[in-house]
C-alpha positions in Angstrom: -92.6 82.9 -82.7 -93.8 86.6 -82.2 -93.5 87.9 -78.4 -97.0 88.7 -76.8 -97.1 91.9 -74.7 -99.1 91.1 -71.3 -102.1 93.1 -71.3 -102.2 96.3 -69.3 -104.5 96.6 -66.4 -106.0 99.6 -64.8 -103.8 99.5 -61.5 -100.6 98.4 -63.3 -97.8 100.8 -62.1 -96.4 103.4 -64.9 -97.6 106.6 -66.9 -99.7 105.4 -69.5 -99.8 108.4 -72.2 -101.8 106.7 -75.0 -105.2 108.0 -75.7 -105.5 105.8 -79.0 -106.4 103.0 -78.8 -108.3 104.0 -76.0 -108.8 101.2 -73.3 -111.4 102.4 -71.4 -113.9 104.7 -73.5 -116.4 104.6 -70.8 -114.5 106.7 -68.5 -113.8 109.4 -71.2 -117.6 109.5 -71.8 -117.9 110.4 -68.1 -115.2 113.4 -68.4 -117.5 114.6 -71.3 -120.7 114.3 -69.3 -118.8 116.0 -66.2 -118.0 118.9 -68.8 -121.6 119.4 -69.6 -122.4 119.8 -66.1 -120.5 122.9 -65.4 -121.6 125.2 -62.9 -120.3 128.4 -61.0 -120.7 129.5 -57.4 -121.9 133.0 -58.9 -125.1 131.6 -60.0 -126.1 130.7 -56.2 -128.0 133.6 -54.5 -126.8 133.0 -50.7 -128.3 136.2 -49.8 -131.7 135.2 -49.6 -131.2 132.9 -46.9 -130.3 135.9 -44.3 -134.0 136.6 -43.3 -134.2 132.7 -42.5 -131.2 132.6 -40.6 -132.3 135.3 -38.4 -135.2 133.6 -37.6 -133.7 130.1 -36.9 -134.5 128.6 -33.5 -131.4 127.9 -31.4 -131.4 124.4 -32.2 -131.7 125.0 -35.9 -128.9 127.7 -35.7 -126.6 125.0 -33.7 -127.2 122.6 -36.8 -126.7 124.8 -39.5 -123.5 126.3 -37.8 -122.1 122.6 -37.4 -123.0 121.8 -40.9 -121.2 124.7 -42.6 -118.4 123.8 -40.3 -117.8 120.3 -41.8 -118.5 121.9 -45.1 -115.7 124.4 -44.4 -112.9 121.4 -45.0 -114.9 118.2 -46.4 -114.0 118.9 -50.0 -110.6 119.9 -49.5 -110.0 116.3 -47.8 -111.5 114.5 -50.7 -109.3 116.7 -53.1 -106.3 115.9 -51.5 -106.9 112.1 -51.5 -107.7 112.4 -55.2 -104.2 114.0 -55.9 -101.9 112.1 -53.4 -103.4 108.5 -54.2 -106.3 108.1 -56.7 -104.7 110.0 -59.8 -101.3 108.2 -59.0 -102.5 104.5 -59.2 -105.4 104.5 -61.4 -103.4 104.2 -64.7 -105.4 105.1 -67.5 -105.3 108.7 -69.5 -109.0 108.7 -70.0 -109.4 108.0 -66.3 -107.0 110.6 -65.2 -109.0 113.0 -67.5 -112.1 112.3 -65.4 -110.2 112.8 -62.3 -108.9 116.3 -63.6 -112.1 117.4 -64.3 -113.1 116.0 -60.4 -110.4 117.9 -58.8 -111.6 121.2 -60.6 -115.4 120.2 -59.3 -113.7 119.7 -55.8 -112.3 123.4 -56.0 -115.6 124.9 -57.2 -117.2 123.1 -54.1 -114.5 124.4 -51.7 -115.2 128.1 -53.2 -118.7 127.6 -52.8 -118.2 126.5 -48.9 -116.1 129.4 -48.7 -119.0 131.7 -49.8 -121.5 130.2 -47.7 -119.2 130.6 -44.7 -118.5 134.2 -45.4 -122.4 134.8 -45.9 -123.6 132.7 -42.9 -120.9 133.6 -40.4 -119.8 137.3 -41.1 -117.6 137.6 -37.8 -114.2 136.9 -38.6 -113.7 134.9 -35.1 -116.8 132.7 -35.8 -115.5 132.0 -39.4 -111.9 131.2 -37.8 -113.5 128.6 -35.5 -115.4 127.0 -38.4 -112.4 126.4 -40.6 -110.6 124.9 -37.2 -113.6 122.5 -36.9 -111.5 119.3 -37.6 -109.2 120.6 -34.6 -111.7 121.9 -31.8 -115.1 120.0 -32.4 -114.9 116.3 -31.6 -118.0 115.1 -33.9 -115.9 116.9 -37.1 -112.6 115.9 -35.9 -113.6 112.0 -35.6 -115.0 112.1 -39.1 -111.5 114.0 -40.6 -109.4 111.3 -38.7 -111.4 109.0 -40.4 -110.6 110.2 -43.5 -106.9 111.0 -42.8 -106.2 107.3 -41.7 -107.6 105.8 -44.9 -105.4 108.6 -47.0 -102.4 107.6 -45.0 -103.2 103.8 -45.7 -101.7 104.0 -49.1 -99.8 107.2 -49.0 -96.7 105.3 -48.8 -97.2 103.3 -51.8 -95.0 104.3 -54.9 -96.8 101.6 -56.9 -99.4 98.8 -56.5 -97.3 95.6 -57.5 -98.8 93.1 -55.0 -102.3 91.6 -54.5 -102.2 93.2 -51.0 -101.3 96.6 -52.1 -103.9 96.5 -54.7 -106.4 95.7 -52.0 -105.3 98.6 -50.0 -105.7 101.1 -52.7 -109.2 99.6 -53.6 -110.0 100.0 -50.0 -109.1 103.8 -50.2 -111.0 104.3 -53.4 -114.2 102.6 -51.7 -113.8 104.3 -48.7 -113.6 108.0 -50.1 -116.6 107.1 -52.5 -119.2 105.1 -50.5 -118.2 106.2 -47.0 -117.0 109.9 -47.3 -118.7 111.3 -50.7 -121.4 108.5 -50.4 -122.4 108.5 -46.8 -121.0 111.8 -45.0 -121.9 114.2 -47.7 -125.2 112.5 -48.3 -126.0 112.9 -44.5 -124.8 116.5 -44.9 -127.5 116.9 -47.9 -130.3 115.1 -45.9 -130.1 118.3 -43.3 -130.0 120.9 -46.2 -133.0 119.2 -47.9 -134.7 119.0 -44.4 -134.2 122.7 -43.9 -135.7 123.3 -47.7 -138.9 121.2 -47.0 -139.4 123.5 -44.0 -139.1 126.5 -46.5 -135.8 127.3 -44.9 -132.5 128.2 -46.6 -133.4 127.9 -50.5 -130.0 129.6 -51.5 -128.2 126.9 -49.7 -130.2 124.0 -51.2 -130.0 125.5 -54.7 -126.3 125.2 -54.4 -126.3 121.9 -53.0 -128.4 120.6 -56.0 -125.0 121.1 -57.8 -122.8 119.8 -55.3 -125.3 116.7 -55.0 -125.0 116.2 -58.9 -121.4 116.3 -58.7 -120.9 114.1 -55.9 -123.2 111.5 -57.5 -121.1 111.6 -60.5 -117.8 111.3 -58.5 -119.3 108.3 -56.9 -120.4 106.5 -59.9 -116.9 107.0 -61.6 -115.2 105.4 -58.7 -117.6 102.4 -58.8 -117.1 102.1 -62.4 -113.3 101.5 -61.4 -114.0 99.0 -58.8 -116.1 97.2 -61.4 -113.3 97.5 -63.8 -110.5 96.2 -61.6 -113.1 93.4 -60.3 -113.4 92.2 -63.8 -109.7 92.5 -64.5 -108.4 90.8 -61.3 -111.4 89.2 -59.8 -109.1 87.3 -57.1 -108.8 90.7 -55.2 -112.4 90.5 -54.1 -112.3 87.6 -51.6 -114.2 87.2 -48.7 -111.6 89.0 -46.3 -111.9 92.2 -48.8 -115.9 92.1 -48.3 -115.7 91.9 -44.6 -113.2 94.9 -44.6 -115.4 97.0 -46.7 -118.3 96.0 -44.4 -116.4 97.0 -41.2 -115.2 100.4 -42.9 -119.1 101.0 -43.6 -119.9 100.4 -39.8 -117.2 102.5 -38.7 -118.5 105.3 -41.0 -122.0 104.9 -40.0 -120.9 105.4 -36.4 -118.7 108.4 -37.1 -121.5 109.9 -38.8 -123.9 109.1 -36.3 -121.9 111.1 -33.6 -122.1 114.1 -36.0 -125.9 113.7 -36.1 -125.9 113.4 -32.4 -124.0 116.7 -32.2 -126.6 118.3 -34.7 -129.9 117.1 -33.7 -129.5 116.9 -29.7 -132.8 116.1 -28.4 -134.6 116.3 -31.8 -135.8 118.8 -34.0 -139.1 118.9 -36.1 -138.8 116.1 -38.8 -135.1 115.5 -37.8 -134.6 113.2 -35.1 -131.4 111.3 -34.2 -133.1 108.0 -34.7 -134.5 109.2 -38.1 -130.9 110.1 -39.0 -129.5 106.6 -37.8 -132.1 104.8 -39.8 -131.2 107.1 -42.9 -127.4 106.6 -42.7 -128.2 102.7 -42.3 -130.2 102.9 -45.4 -127.8 104.7 -47.3 -124.8 102.2 -46.2 -126.9 99.5 -47.3 -127.5 100.7 -50.8 -123.4 101.5 -51.0 -123.0 97.8 -50.2 -125.5 96.9 -52.4 -123.7 98.9 -55.3 -120.6 96.7 -54.3 -122.4 93.4 -54.6 -122.2 92.9 -50.7 -125.0 91.7 -48.4 -127.0 94.4 -46.7 -125.8 95.1 -43.3 -128.6 96.9 -41.5 -132.0 96.1 -43.5 -133.1 99.9 -43.0 -135.7 101.7 -45.1 -135.5 105.6 -45.9 -137.3 107.5 -43.1 -137.0 110.9 -45.1 -139.6 111.6 -47.8 -138.1 114.5 -48.9 -134.7 112.6 -49.6 -136.5 110.4 -51.7 -138.2 113.1 -53.7 -134.5 114.7 -53.9 -133.3 111.4 -55.5 -136.2 111.4 -58.1 -135.7 115.0 -58.8 -132.0 115.6 -59.0 -130.6 112.1 -60.3 -133.1 111.0 -62.9 -131.7 113.3 -65.5 -128.1 112.4 -64.5 -128.3 108.8 -64.9 -130.4 109.3 -68.0 -127.4 111.0 -69.4 -129.5 114.3 -70.2 -128.7 117.9 -70.2 -132.3 119.1 -69.1 -131.4 119.9 -65.6 -128.6 122.0 -66.4 -128.8 125.7 -67.1 -124.9 127.0 -67.8 -124.9 128.7 -70.8 -122.4 127.2 -73.5 -121.5 128.1 -76.9 -122.6 127.1 -80.1 -126.1 125.1 -80.7 -127.6 123.2 -77.6 -130.4 120.8 -78.3 -131.9 119.7 -75.1 -132.9 116.4 -76.1 -129.3 115.2 -77.0 -128.0 112.3 -74.9 -124.8 113.0 -73.3 
């Protein structure tokens, strides 16, 4: 009688090196789509923002300074979790191709934010303070500590051999997709596009458009990994797991609200703490819905400029079309070609 080999699952321990036969072709197609979304920091003109910076009110200037201080290390934290945890345990070469590409994109984001700080904060001392924000700005330190706790939650796992260990890893993956890239960064994007809606800092908004697309793809890939594991190991997703994800999202909203209170203070034109609370709750509910969990807050989007942003910047991405991308590539390019 022939011996049957148990089917490999995505979170099984080991180092799978075989691309053929390909177990997860969707991950490979996501890698190819990400390659087509290549951009460089040199394409972004931040110099055009300097006159706007000079004319900002005191409250607006505080918001921008806090925002760039968060940007200074935000993507570096994400990149560290990718290398230390995600790449280690998502065991399929086609998935690791995508993660390798994501790591490159995080490096581009870090370069963009470095250039942003060099442009916006020409004073060496001010830049040093921004890069040390996780140590000296409480609202940013709170968000960073939230991230570090989840990085540490699986850092000591050499392999995912038990159901409990796999749940711990999935919570880390969901945290970085739904809470950090999907909530912390989306909160930051809201401030950028609020400024753009008032005709301010177009250079920052232009660079953020590229980051927005990348982060949306990162989040979508992570959720696809969750979907795959859920199909392979449905018993992992029990009631306790759902409750843990909801609690995590609540903690993330609270941390981001503390940051919003720091940035908005008594309120700015079209950007109040109450509006930001509602927006964050709306985004959190969207992430929970994507994970098949009940809404926690029942909030609607209070920012028309973010609804417009979703339509403008994500339509082409989710249709897998290249019409929104402007980087020159060698060879023949057909603008109607699907990804």
